N, CA, C, O and CB atoms as a CASP TS submission, in Angstrom:
PFRMAT TS
TARGET T0000
AUTHOR 0000-0000-0000
METHOD Language model
MODEL 1
PARENT N/A
ATOM      1  N   MET     1     -12.128 -17.864 -15.495  1.00  0.00           N
ATOM      2  CA  MET     1     -11.040 -18.937 -15.363  1.00  0.00           C
ATOM      3  C   MET     1     -10.173 -18.881 -16.135  1.00  0.00           C
ATOM      4  O   MET     1     -10.512 -18.351 -17.194  1.00  0.00           O
ATOM      5  CB  MET     1     -11.370 -20.133 -15.449  1.00  0.00           C
ATOM      6  N   ARG     2      -8.762 -19.332 -16.057  1.00  0.00           N
ATOM      7  CA  ARG     2      -7.569 -18.917 -16.948  1.00  0.00           C
ATOM      8  C   ARG     2      -7.629 -20.342 -17.777  1.00  0.00           C
ATOM      9  O   ARG     2      -8.049 -21.324 -17.165  1.00  0.00           O
ATOM     10  CB  ARG     2      -5.920 -18.519 -16.030  1.00  0.00           C
ATOM     11  N   THR     3      -7.245 -20.474 -19.070  1.00  0.00           N
ATOM     12  CA  THR     3      -6.977 -21.270 -19.669  1.00  0.00           C
ATOM     13  C   THR     3      -5.494 -21.499 -20.186  1.00  0.00           C
ATOM     14  O   THR     3      -4.850 -20.465 -20.359  1.00  0.00           O
ATOM     15  CB  THR     3      -7.785 -21.160 -20.382  1.00  0.00           C
ATOM     16  N   ALA     4      -4.988 -22.451 -20.402  1.00  0.00           N
ATOM     17  CA  ALA     4      -3.769 -22.946 -20.745  1.00  0.00           C
ATOM     18  C   ALA     4      -3.248 -22.242 -21.918  1.00  0.00           C
ATOM     19  O   ALA     4      -3.810 -22.651 -22.934  1.00  0.00           O
ATOM     20  CB  ALA     4      -3.836 -24.336 -20.956  1.00  0.00           C
ATOM     21  N   GLY     5      -2.482 -21.439 -22.119  1.00  0.00           N
ATOM     22  CA  GLY     5      -2.035 -20.663 -23.036  1.00  0.00           C
ATOM     23  C   GLY     5      -2.499 -19.363 -23.258  1.00  0.00           C
ATOM     24  O   GLY     5      -2.214 -18.658 -24.226  1.00  0.00           O
ATOM     25  N   ALA     6      -3.388 -19.014 -22.107  1.00  0.00           N
ATOM     26  CA  ALA     6      -3.948 -17.481 -22.380  1.00  0.00           C
ATOM     27  C   ALA     6      -3.143 -16.518 -21.198  1.00  0.00           C
ATOM     28  O   ALA     6      -2.468 -16.927 -20.254  1.00  0.00           O
ATOM     29  CB  ALA     6      -5.909 -17.387 -22.141  1.00  0.00           C
ATOM     30  N   ASP     7      -3.430 -15.201 -21.556  1.00  0.00           N
ATOM     31  CA  ASP     7      -3.278 -14.173 -20.688  1.00  0.00           C
ATOM     32  C   ASP     7      -3.679 -14.221 -19.472  1.00  0.00           C
ATOM     33  O   ASP     7      -4.652 -14.975 -19.451  1.00  0.00           O
ATOM     34  CB  ASP     7      -3.729 -13.252 -21.088  1.00  0.00           C
ATOM     35  N   THR     8      -3.437 -13.790 -18.356  1.00  0.00           N
ATOM     36  CA  THR     8      -3.872 -13.315 -16.903  1.00  0.00           C
ATOM     37  C   THR     8      -3.875 -12.144 -16.760  1.00  0.00           C
ATOM     38  O   THR     8      -2.764 -11.613 -16.784  1.00  0.00           O
ATOM     39  CB  THR     8      -3.164 -13.713 -15.859  1.00  0.00           C
ATOM     40  N   ARG     9      -4.865 -11.414 -16.591  1.00  0.00           N
ATOM     41  CA  ARG     9      -5.247 -10.031 -16.530  1.00  0.00           C
ATOM     42  C   ARG     9      -5.035  -9.363 -15.284  1.00  0.00           C
ATOM     43  O   ARG     9      -5.502 -10.101 -14.417  1.00  0.00           O
ATOM     44  CB  ARG     9      -6.558  -9.891 -16.849  1.00  0.00           C
ATOM     45  N   VAL    10      -4.584  -8.381 -14.796  1.00  0.00           N
ATOM     46  CA  VAL    10      -4.969  -7.627 -13.536  1.00  0.00           C
ATOM     47  C   VAL    10      -5.072  -6.195 -13.905  1.00  0.00           C
ATOM     48  O   VAL    10      -4.253  -5.511 -14.519  1.00  0.00           O
ATOM     49  CB  VAL    10      -3.918  -7.813 -12.344  1.00  0.00           C
ATOM     50  N   ASN    11      -6.254  -5.861 -13.407  1.00  0.00           N
ATOM     51  CA  ASN    11      -6.561  -4.433 -13.595  1.00  0.00           C
ATOM     52  C   ASN    11      -6.370  -3.502 -12.191  1.00  0.00           C
ATOM     53  O   ASN    11      -6.671  -4.140 -11.182  1.00  0.00           O
ATOM     54  CB  ASN    11      -8.110  -4.355 -14.136  1.00  0.00           C
ATOM     55  N   LEU    12      -5.998  -2.344 -11.982  1.00  0.00           N
ATOM     56  CA  LEU    12      -5.887  -1.602 -11.197  1.00  0.00           C
ATOM     57  C   LEU    12      -6.797  -0.417 -11.575  1.00  0.00           C
ATOM     58  O   LEU    12      -6.702   0.240 -12.612  1.00  0.00           O
ATOM     59  CB  LEU    12      -4.626  -1.430 -11.016  1.00  0.00           C
ATOM     60  N   GLU    13      -7.835  -0.210 -10.425  1.00  0.00           N
ATOM     61  CA  GLU    13      -8.499   0.927 -10.547  1.00  0.00           C
ATOM     62  C   GLU    13      -8.633   1.860  -9.565  1.00  0.00           C
ATOM     63  O   GLU    13      -8.908   1.413  -8.451  1.00  0.00           O
ATOM     64  CB  GLU    13      -9.521   0.679 -10.876  1.00  0.00           C
ATOM     65  N   GLY    14      -8.505   3.098  -9.689  1.00  0.00           N
ATOM     66  CA  GLY    14      -8.498   4.019  -8.488  1.00  0.00           C
ATOM     67  C   GLY    14      -7.119   4.692  -8.158  1.00  0.00           C
ATOM     68  O   GLY    14      -6.217   4.581  -8.988  1.00  0.00           O
ATOM     69  N   ALA    15      -6.896   5.409  -6.951  1.00  0.00           N
ATOM     70  CA  ALA    15      -5.668   5.865  -6.777  1.00  0.00           C
ATOM     71  C   ALA    15      -4.656   5.598  -5.569  1.00  0.00           C
ATOM     72  O   ALA    15      -5.200   5.533  -4.467  1.00  0.00           O
ATOM     73  CB  ALA    15      -5.865   7.030  -6.871  1.00  0.00           C
ATOM     74  N   PHE    16      -3.764   5.491  -5.590  1.00  0.00           N
ATOM     75  CA  PHE    16      -2.788   5.363  -4.788  1.00  0.00           C
ATOM     76  C   PHE    16      -2.599   4.000  -4.617  1.00  0.00           C
ATOM     77  O   PHE    16      -2.357   3.732  -3.440  1.00  0.00           O
ATOM     78  CB  PHE    16      -2.961   6.035  -3.663  1.00  0.00           C
ATOM     79  N   ASN    17      -2.622   2.911  -5.456  1.00  0.00           N
ATOM     80  CA  ASN    17      -2.534   1.390  -5.551  1.00  0.00           C
ATOM     81  C   ASN    17      -1.121   1.064  -5.377  1.00  0.00           C
ATOM     82  O   ASN    17      -0.332   2.007  -5.318  1.00  0.00           O
ATOM     83  CB  ASN    17      -3.076   0.790  -6.933  1.00  0.00           C
ATOM     84  N   GLN    18      -0.743   0.032  -5.299  1.00  0.00           N
ATOM     85  CA  GLN    18       0.564  -0.541  -5.621  1.00  0.00           C
ATOM     86  C   GLN    18       0.452  -2.356  -5.952  1.00  0.00           C
ATOM     87  O   GLN    18      -0.077  -3.209  -5.240  1.00  0.00           O
ATOM     88  CB  GLN    18       1.596  -0.158  -4.205  1.00  0.00           C
ATOM     89  N   LEU    19       1.061  -2.506  -7.105  1.00  0.00           N
ATOM     90  CA  LEU    19       1.404  -4.068  -7.192  1.00  0.00           C
ATOM     91  C   LEU    19       2.329  -4.419  -7.199  1.00  0.00           C
ATOM     92  O   LEU    19       3.116  -3.594  -7.664  1.00  0.00           O
ATOM     93  CB  LEU    19       1.111  -4.720  -8.010  1.00  0.00           C
ATOM     94  N   GLU    20       2.918  -5.631  -6.799  1.00  0.00           N
ATOM     95  CA  GLU    20       4.484  -6.077  -6.842  1.00  0.00           C
ATOM     96  C   GLU    20       4.164  -7.309  -7.430  1.00  0.00           C
ATOM     97  O   GLU    20       3.522  -8.121  -6.763  1.00  0.00           O
ATOM     98  CB  GLU    20       5.425  -6.208  -5.340  1.00  0.00           C
ATOM     99  N   LEU    21       4.592  -7.638  -8.845  1.00  0.00           N
ATOM    100  CA  LEU    21       4.151  -8.743  -9.163  1.00  0.00           C
ATOM    101  C   LEU    21       5.655  -9.350  -9.442  1.00  0.00           C
ATOM    102  O   LEU    21       6.585  -8.757  -9.990  1.00  0.00           O
ATOM    103  CB  LEU    21       3.020  -8.692 -10.318  1.00  0.00           C
ATOM    104  N   VAL    22       5.646 -10.720  -8.909  1.00  0.00           N
ATOM    105  CA  VAL    22       6.945 -11.506  -8.897  1.00  0.00           C
ATOM    106  C   VAL    22       6.694 -12.933  -9.725  1.00  0.00           C
ATOM    107  O   VAL    22       5.985 -13.825  -9.261  1.00  0.00           O
ATOM    108  CB  VAL    22       7.429 -11.807  -7.247  1.00  0.00           C
ATOM    109  N   VAL    23       7.335 -13.023 -10.945  1.00  0.00           N
ATOM    110  CA  VAL    23       7.254 -13.946 -12.191  1.00  0.00           C
ATOM    111  C   VAL    23       8.475 -14.975 -12.171  1.00  0.00           C
ATOM    112  O   VAL    23       9.427 -14.707 -11.438  1.00  0.00           O
ATOM    113  CB  VAL    23       7.306 -13.028 -13.614  1.00  0.00           C
ATOM    114  N   PRO    24       8.488 -15.732 -12.670  1.00  0.00           N
ATOM    115  CA  PRO    24       9.672 -16.661 -13.304  1.00  0.00           C
ATOM    116  C   PRO    24      10.467 -15.712 -14.348  1.00  0.00           C
ATOM    117  O   PRO    24       9.823 -15.047 -15.159  1.00  0.00           O
ATOM    118  CB  PRO    24       8.998 -18.128 -14.184  1.00  0.00           C
ATOM    119  N   ALA    25      11.502 -15.678 -14.321  1.00  0.00           N
ATOM    120  CA  ALA    25      12.716 -15.046 -15.474  1.00  0.00           C
ATOM    121  C   ALA    25      11.974 -15.241 -16.755  1.00  0.00           C
ATOM    122  O   ALA    25      12.014 -14.196 -17.403  1.00  0.00           O
ATOM    123  CB  ALA    25      14.409 -15.985 -15.572  1.00  0.00           C
ATOM    124  N   ASP    26      11.221 -16.315 -17.445  1.00  0.00           N
ATOM    125  CA  ASP    26      11.103 -16.409 -18.660  1.00  0.00           C
ATOM    126  C   ASP    26       9.437 -16.259 -18.930  1.00  0.00           C
ATOM    127  O   ASP    26       8.879 -16.745 -19.914  1.00  0.00           O
ATOM    128  CB  ASP    26      11.815 -17.704 -19.101  1.00  0.00           C
ATOM    129  N   THR    27       8.752 -15.488 -17.863  1.00  0.00           N
ATOM    130  CA  THR    27       7.340 -15.138 -18.068  1.00  0.00           C
ATOM    131  C   THR    27       7.330 -13.794 -18.581  1.00  0.00           C
ATOM    132  O   THR    27       8.022 -12.900 -18.093  1.00  0.00           O
ATOM    133  CB  THR    27       6.489 -15.244 -16.803  1.00  0.00           C
ATOM    134  N   PRO    28       6.581 -13.642 -19.526  1.00  0.00           N
ATOM    135  CA  PRO    28       6.305 -12.071 -20.064  1.00  0.00           C
ATOM    136  C   PRO    28       5.307 -11.200 -19.254  1.00  0.00           C
ATOM    137  O   PRO    28       4.367 -11.728 -18.659  1.00  0.00           O
ATOM    138  CB  PRO    28       5.674 -12.093 -21.581  1.00  0.00           C
ATOM    139  N   VAL    29       5.499  -9.979 -19.238  1.00  0.00           N
ATOM    140  CA  VAL    29       4.504  -9.255 -18.643  1.00  0.00           C
ATOM    141  C   VAL    29       4.317  -7.962 -19.381  1.00  0.00           C
ATOM    142  O   VAL    29       5.261  -7.260 -19.743  1.00  0.00           O
ATOM    143  CB  VAL    29       4.799  -9.050 -17.236  1.00  0.00           C
ATOM    144  N   ARG    30       3.096  -7.694 -19.579  1.00  0.00           N
ATOM    145  CA  ARG    30       2.823  -6.575 -20.346  1.00  0.00           C
ATOM    146  C   ARG    30       2.280  -5.807 -19.536  1.00  0.00           C
ATOM    147  O   ARG    30       1.612  -6.315 -18.636  1.00  0.00           O
ATOM    148  CB  ARG    30       2.089  -6.726 -21.452  1.00  0.00           C
ATOM    149  N   VAL    31       2.418  -4.278 -19.623  1.00  0.00           N
ATOM    150  CA  VAL    31       2.019  -3.305 -18.822  1.00  0.00           C
ATOM    151  C   VAL    31       1.292  -2.064 -19.580  1.00  0.00           C
ATOM    152  O   VAL    31       1.873  -1.585 -20.554  1.00  0.00           O
ATOM    153  CB  VAL    31       3.195  -2.908 -18.082  1.00  0.00           C
ATOM    154  N   SER    32       0.098  -1.551 -19.188  1.00  0.00           N
ATOM    155  CA  SER    32      -0.598  -0.280 -20.154  1.00  0.00           C
ATOM    156  C   SER    32      -0.769   0.549 -18.758  1.00  0.00           C
ATOM    157  O   SER    32      -0.721  -0.020 -17.667  1.00  0.00           O
ATOM    158  CB  SER    32      -2.400  -0.669 -21.249  1.00  0.00           C
ATOM    159  N   SER    33      -0.951   1.785 -18.889  1.00  0.00           N
ATOM    160  CA  SER    33      -1.206   2.819 -18.115  1.00  0.00           C
ATOM    161  C   SER    33      -1.887   3.807 -18.776  1.00  0.00           C
ATOM    162  O   SER    33      -1.380   4.270 -19.797  1.00  0.00           O
ATOM    163  CB  SER    33      -0.138   3.278 -17.582  1.00  0.00           C
ATOM    164  N   ASP    34      -3.134   4.289 -18.312  1.00  0.00           N
ATOM    165  CA  ASP    34      -4.236   5.496 -19.124  1.00  0.00           C
ATOM    166  C   ASP    34      -3.710   6.799 -18.386  1.00  0.00           C
ATOM    167  O   ASP    34      -3.404   7.768 -19.080  1.00  0.00           O
ATOM    168  CB  ASP    34      -6.284   5.252 -18.779  1.00  0.00           C
ATOM    169  N   ASP    35      -3.595   6.858 -17.048  1.00  0.00           N
ATOM    170  CA  ASP    35      -4.095   8.114 -16.535  1.00  0.00           C
ATOM    171  C   ASP    35      -2.537   8.893 -15.821  1.00  0.00           C
ATOM    172  O   ASP    35      -1.378   8.852 -16.234  1.00  0.00           O
ATOM    173  CB  ASP    35      -5.511   7.733 -15.261  1.00  0.00           C
ATOM    174  N   PHE    36      -3.096   9.517 -14.704  1.00  0.00           N
ATOM    175  CA  PHE    36      -1.958  10.266 -14.128  1.00  0.00           C
ATOM    176  C   PHE    36      -1.012   9.882 -13.273  1.00  0.00           C
ATOM    177  O   PHE    36      -1.397   9.290 -12.265  1.00  0.00           O
ATOM    178  CB  PHE    36      -2.325  11.149 -13.596  1.00  0.00           C
ATOM    179  N   ILE    37       0.589  10.143 -13.478  1.00  0.00           N
ATOM    180  CA  ILE    37       1.664   9.740 -12.464  1.00  0.00           C
ATOM    181  C   ILE    37       1.297   8.294 -12.299  1.00  0.00           C
ATOM    182  O   ILE    37       1.173   7.973 -11.117  1.00  0.00           O
ATOM    183  CB  ILE    37       1.657  10.613 -10.984  1.00  0.00           C
ATOM    184  N   ASP    38       1.138   7.561 -12.967  1.00  0.00           N
ATOM    185  CA  ASP    38       1.351   6.026 -12.575  1.00  0.00           C
ATOM    186  C   ASP    38       2.767   5.696 -13.158  1.00  0.00           C
ATOM    187  O   ASP    38       3.252   6.169 -14.185  1.00  0.00           O
ATOM    188  CB  ASP    38       0.111   4.937 -13.263  1.00  0.00           C
ATOM    189  N   VAL    39       3.371   4.735 -12.248  1.00  0.00           N
ATOM    190  CA  VAL    39       5.001   4.279 -12.300  1.00  0.00           C
ATOM    191  C   VAL    39       4.792   2.781 -12.644  1.00  0.00           C
ATOM    192  O   VAL    39       4.005   2.055 -12.036  1.00  0.00           O
ATOM    193  CB  VAL    39       5.995   4.497 -10.665  1.00  0.00           C
ATOM    194  N   VAL    40       5.682   2.337 -13.821  1.00  0.00           N
ATOM    195  CA  VAL    40       5.743   1.256 -13.945  1.00  0.00           C
ATOM    196  C   VAL    40       7.302   0.730 -13.789  1.00  0.00           C
ATOM    197  O   VAL    40       8.017   1.081 -14.727  1.00  0.00           O
ATOM    198  CB  VAL    40       5.071   1.044 -15.065  1.00  0.00           C
ATOM    199  N   ASP    41       7.857   0.056 -12.907  1.00  0.00           N
ATOM    200  CA  ASP    41       9.402  -0.645 -12.808  1.00  0.00           C
ATOM    201  C   ASP    41       9.614  -1.962 -13.437  1.00  0.00           C
ATOM    202  O   ASP    41       9.459  -3.009 -12.809  1.00  0.00           O
ATOM    203  CB  ASP    41       9.832  -0.909 -11.313  1.00  0.00           C
ATOM    204  N   ARG    42      10.047  -1.900 -14.956  1.00  0.00           N
ATOM    205  CA  ARG    42       9.786  -3.059 -15.396  1.00  0.00           C
ATOM    206  C   ARG    42      11.414  -3.865 -15.848  1.00  0.00           C
ATOM    207  O   ARG    42      12.453  -3.318 -16.218  1.00  0.00           O
ATOM    208  CB  ARG    42       8.659  -2.796 -16.625  1.00  0.00           C
ATOM    209  N   ARG    43      11.127  -5.263 -15.651  1.00  0.00           N
ATOM    210  CA  ARG    43      12.317  -6.188 -15.924  1.00  0.00           C
ATOM    211  C   ARG    43      13.108  -5.528 -17.037  1.00  0.00           C
ATOM    212  O   ARG    43      12.441  -4.864 -17.830  1.00  0.00           O
ATOM    213  CB  ARG    43      11.859  -7.716 -16.363  1.00  0.00           C
ATOM    214  N   PRO    44      14.461  -5.599 -17.236  1.00  0.00           N
ATOM    215  CA  PRO    44      15.350  -5.208 -18.314  1.00  0.00           C
ATOM    216  C   PRO    44      14.751  -5.589 -19.633  1.00  0.00           C
ATOM    217  O   PRO    44      14.386  -4.821 -20.523  1.00  0.00           O
ATOM    218  CB  PRO    44      16.718  -5.840 -18.153  1.00  0.00           C
ATOM    219  N   ASN    45      14.698  -7.189 -19.610  1.00  0.00           N
ATOM    220  CA  ASN    45      14.197  -7.975 -20.564  1.00  0.00           C
ATOM    221  C   ASN    45      13.063  -8.450 -20.891  1.00  0.00           C
ATOM    222  O   ASN    45      12.991  -9.476 -21.567  1.00  0.00           O
ATOM    223  CB  ASN    45      14.640  -8.699 -20.548  1.00  0.00           C
ATOM    224  N   GLY    46      11.843  -7.703 -20.415  1.00  0.00           N
ATOM    225  CA  GLY    46      10.600  -7.657 -20.441  1.00  0.00           C
ATOM    226  C   GLY    46      10.201  -7.678 -22.121  1.00  0.00           C
ATOM    227  O   GLY    46       9.602  -8.664 -22.550  1.00  0.00           O
ATOM    228  N   ARG    47      10.535  -6.623 -22.987  1.00  0.00           N
ATOM    229  CA  ARG    47       9.821  -6.830 -24.124  1.00  0.00           C
ATOM    230  C   ARG    47      10.589  -7.964 -24.806  1.00  0.00           C
ATOM    231  O   ARG    47      10.106  -8.146 -25.923  1.00  0.00           O
ATOM    232  CB  ARG    47       9.669  -5.541 -24.967  1.00  0.00           C
ATOM    233  N   ALA    48      11.409  -8.634 -24.599  1.00  0.00           N
ATOM    234  CA  ALA    48      12.047  -9.624 -25.578  1.00  0.00           C
ATOM    235  C   ALA    48      11.329 -10.881 -25.180  1.00  0.00           C
ATOM    236  O   ALA    48      11.624 -11.816 -25.925  1.00  0.00           O
ATOM    237  CB  ALA    48      13.744  -9.768 -25.466  1.00  0.00           C
ATOM    238  N   LEU    49      10.349 -11.233 -24.092  1.00  0.00           N
ATOM    239  CA  LEU    49       9.679 -12.310 -24.009  1.00  0.00           C
ATOM    240  C   LEU    49       8.356 -12.528 -24.671  1.00  0.00           C
ATOM    241  O   LEU    49       7.484 -11.660 -24.711  1.00  0.00           O
ATOM    242  CB  LEU    49       9.588 -12.481 -22.858  1.00  0.00           C
ATOM    243  N   LYS    50       8.212 -14.026 -25.322  1.00  0.00           N
ATOM    244  CA  LYS    50       6.903 -13.913 -26.088  1.00  0.00           C
ATOM    245  C   LYS    50       6.190 -15.096 -25.352  1.00  0.00           C
ATOM    246  O   LYS    50       6.704 -15.756 -24.449  1.00  0.00           O
ATOM    247  CB  LYS    50       7.025 -14.090 -27.871  1.00  0.00           C
ATOM    248  N   GLY    51       4.946 -15.269 -25.859  1.00  0.00           N
ATOM    249  CA  GLY    51       3.956 -15.942 -25.486  1.00  0.00           C
ATOM    250  C   GLY    51       2.938 -15.173 -24.526  1.00  0.00           C
ATOM    251  O   GLY    51       2.983 -13.976 -24.242  1.00  0.00           O
ATOM    252  N   PRO    52       1.925 -16.203 -24.047  1.00  0.00           N
ATOM    253  CA  PRO    52       0.883 -15.959 -22.957  1.00  0.00           C
ATOM    254  C   PRO    52       1.507 -14.848 -21.848  1.00  0.00           C
ATOM    255  O   PRO    52       2.666 -15.097 -21.516  1.00  0.00           O
ATOM    256  CB  PRO    52       0.503 -17.490 -22.174  1.00  0.00           C
ATOM    257  N   ALA    53       1.028 -13.915 -21.366  1.00  0.00           N
ATOM    258  CA  ALA    53       1.600 -13.012 -20.426  1.00  0.00           C
ATOM    259  C   ALA    53       0.169 -12.940 -19.655  1.00  0.00           C
ATOM    260  O   ALA    53      -0.987 -13.296 -19.883  1.00  0.00           O
ATOM    261  CB  ALA    53       2.333 -11.496 -21.086  1.00  0.00           C
ATOM    262  N   TYR    54       1.122 -12.065 -18.273  1.00  0.00           N
ATOM    263  CA  TYR    54       0.464 -11.276 -17.459  1.00  0.00           C
ATOM    264  C   TYR    54       0.147  -9.921 -18.126  1.00  0.00           C
ATOM    265  O   TYR    54       1.037  -9.225 -18.614  1.00  0.00           O
ATOM    266  CB  TYR    54       1.211 -11.154 -16.261  1.00  0.00           C
ATOM    267  N   ARG    55      -1.056  -9.601 -18.129  1.00  0.00           N
ATOM    268  CA  ARG    55      -1.617  -8.273 -18.820  1.00  0.00           C
ATOM    269  C   ARG    55      -1.965  -7.195 -17.662  1.00  0.00           C
ATOM    270  O   ARG    55      -3.151  -7.202 -17.333  1.00  0.00           O
ATOM    271  CB  ARG    55      -3.079  -8.621 -19.754  1.00  0.00           C
ATOM    272  N   VAL    56      -1.157  -6.295 -17.007  1.00  0.00           N
ATOM    273  CA  VAL    56      -1.266  -5.600 -16.292  1.00  0.00           C
ATOM    274  C   VAL    56      -1.926  -3.876 -16.596  1.00  0.00           C
ATOM    275  O   VAL    56      -1.245  -3.005 -17.137  1.00  0.00           O
ATOM    276  CB  VAL    56      -0.128  -5.844 -15.879  1.00  0.00           C
ATOM    277  N   HIS    57      -3.104  -3.704 -16.202  1.00  0.00           N
ATOM    278  CA  HIS    57      -3.460  -2.332 -16.680  1.00  0.00           C
ATOM    279  C   HIS    57      -3.971  -1.588 -15.725  1.00  0.00           C
ATOM    280  O   HIS    57      -4.885  -2.028 -15.029  1.00  0.00           O
ATOM    281  CB  HIS    57      -4.356  -2.296 -17.723  1.00  0.00           C
ATOM    282  N   SER    58      -3.395  -0.189 -15.522  1.00  0.00           N
ATOM    283  CA  SER    58      -3.534   0.609 -14.399  1.00  0.00           C
ATOM    284  C   SER    58      -4.538   1.637 -15.212  1.00  0.00           C
ATOM    285  O   SER    58      -4.346   2.032 -16.362  1.00  0.00           O
ATOM    286  CB  SER    58      -2.018   1.230 -13.705  1.00  0.00           C
ATOM    287  N   ASP    59      -5.933   2.070 -14.147  1.00  0.00           N
ATOM    288  CA  ASP    59      -6.500   3.208 -14.612  1.00  0.00           C
ATOM    289  C   ASP    59      -6.530   3.570 -13.359  1.00  0.00           C
ATOM    290  O   ASP    59      -6.904   2.787 -12.485  1.00  0.00           O
ATOM    291  CB  ASP    59      -7.735   3.237 -15.454  1.00  0.00           C
ATOM    292  N   GLY    60      -6.072   5.023 -13.058  1.00  0.00           N
ATOM    293  CA  GLY    60      -6.379   6.038 -12.010  1.00  0.00           C
ATOM    294  C   GLY    60      -4.964   6.656 -11.766  1.00  0.00           C
ATOM    295  O   GLY    60      -3.998   6.522 -12.517  1.00  0.00           O
ATOM    296  N   ALA    61      -4.999   7.346 -10.610  1.00  0.00           N
ATOM    297  CA  ALA    61      -3.878   8.118 -10.378  1.00  0.00           C
ATOM    298  C   ALA    61      -3.017   7.681  -9.295  1.00  0.00           C
ATOM    299  O   ALA    61      -3.466   6.980  -8.388  1.00  0.00           O
ATOM    300  CB  ALA    61      -4.253   9.382 -10.158  1.00  0.00           C
ATOM    301  N   PHE    62      -1.605   8.115  -9.344  1.00  0.00           N
ATOM    302  CA  PHE    62      -0.686   7.707  -8.560  1.00  0.00           C
ATOM    303  C   PHE    62      -0.566   6.189  -8.279  1.00  0.00           C
ATOM    304  O   PHE    62      -0.349   5.820  -7.125  1.00  0.00           O
ATOM    305  CB  PHE    62      -0.855   8.392  -7.481  1.00  0.00           C
ATOM    306  N   ASN    63      -0.691   5.340  -9.230  1.00  0.00           N
ATOM    307  CA  ASN    63      -0.374   3.904  -9.073  1.00  0.00           C
ATOM    308  C   ASN    63       1.055   3.466  -9.483  1.00  0.00           C
ATOM    309  O   ASN    63       1.557   3.852 -10.539  1.00  0.00           O
ATOM    310  CB  ASN    63      -1.351   3.117  -9.877  1.00  0.00           C
ATOM    311  N   ARG    64       1.464   2.939  -8.924  1.00  0.00           N
ATOM    312  CA  ARG    64       2.772   2.012  -8.888  1.00  0.00           C
ATOM    313  C   ARG    64       2.787   0.433  -9.179  1.00  0.00           C
ATOM    314  O   ARG    64       2.114  -0.243  -8.401  1.00  0.00           O
ATOM    315  CB  ARG    64       3.315   2.116  -7.514  1.00  0.00           C
ATOM    316  N   VAL    65       3.325  -0.093  -9.984  1.00  0.00           N
ATOM    317  CA  VAL    65       3.391  -1.317 -10.581  1.00  0.00           C
ATOM    318  C   VAL    65       4.939  -1.632 -10.876  1.00  0.00           C
ATOM    319  O   VAL    65       5.671  -0.968 -11.609  1.00  0.00           O
ATOM    320  CB  VAL    65       2.490  -1.315 -11.852  1.00  0.00           C
ATOM    321  N   VAL    66       5.289  -2.803 -10.140  1.00  0.00           N
ATOM    322  CA  VAL    66       6.783  -3.340  -9.774  1.00  0.00           C
ATOM    323  C   VAL    66       6.570  -4.755 -10.471  1.00  0.00           C
ATOM    324  O   VAL    66       5.710  -5.559 -10.110  1.00  0.00           O
ATOM    325  CB  VAL    66       7.226  -3.442  -7.891  1.00  0.00           C
ATOM    326  N   ILE    67       7.441  -4.950 -11.490  1.00  0.00           N
ATOM    327  CA  ILE    67       7.647  -6.138 -11.966  1.00  0.00           C
ATOM    328  C   ILE    67       9.152  -6.622 -11.686  1.00  0.00           C
ATOM    329  O   ILE    67      10.076  -5.841 -11.914  1.00  0.00           O
ATOM    330  CB  ILE    67       7.278  -6.100 -13.371  1.00  0.00           C
ATOM    331  N   ARG    68       9.396  -7.899 -11.197  1.00  0.00           N
ATOM    332  CA  ARG    68      10.610  -8.619 -11.036  1.00  0.00           C
ATOM    333  C   ARG    68      10.424  -9.718 -10.874  1.00  0.00           C
ATOM    334  O   ARG    68       9.397 -10.137 -10.339  1.00  0.00           O
ATOM    335  CB  ARG    68      11.364  -8.302 -10.176  1.00  0.00           C
ATOM    336  N   SER    69      11.439 -10.514 -11.326  1.00  0.00           N
ATOM    337  CA  SER    69      11.694 -11.964 -11.531  1.00  0.00           C
ATOM    338  C   SER    69      12.317 -12.776 -10.284  1.00  0.00           C
ATOM    339  O   SER    69      13.074 -12.201  -9.502  1.00  0.00           O
ATOM    340  CB  SER    69      12.653 -12.088 -12.726  1.00  0.00           C
ATOM    341  N   GLU    70      11.986 -14.077 -10.132  1.00  0.00           N
ATOM    342  CA  GLU    70      12.422 -14.514  -8.777  1.00  0.00           C
ATOM    343  C   GLU    70      13.648 -15.174  -9.252  1.00  0.00           C
ATOM    344  O   GLU    70      14.402 -15.726  -8.451  1.00  0.00           O
ATOM    345  CB  GLU    70      11.364 -15.493  -7.895  1.00  0.00           C
TER
END
């Protein structure tokens, strides 16, 4: 259950996954990747945003994460 003011976590495990996360322009998104040839397309202002965030963690090979604003 998500509580107000808390992060929302998304975990990808396995190979050949693709996630497209579309969020409002002022929504923070933090991404981490631990394995082989994972690609992350980030929004240009992603590091400047503060507050509760979507946390995306990719664990596996050949995963792609695309983050864009509405």
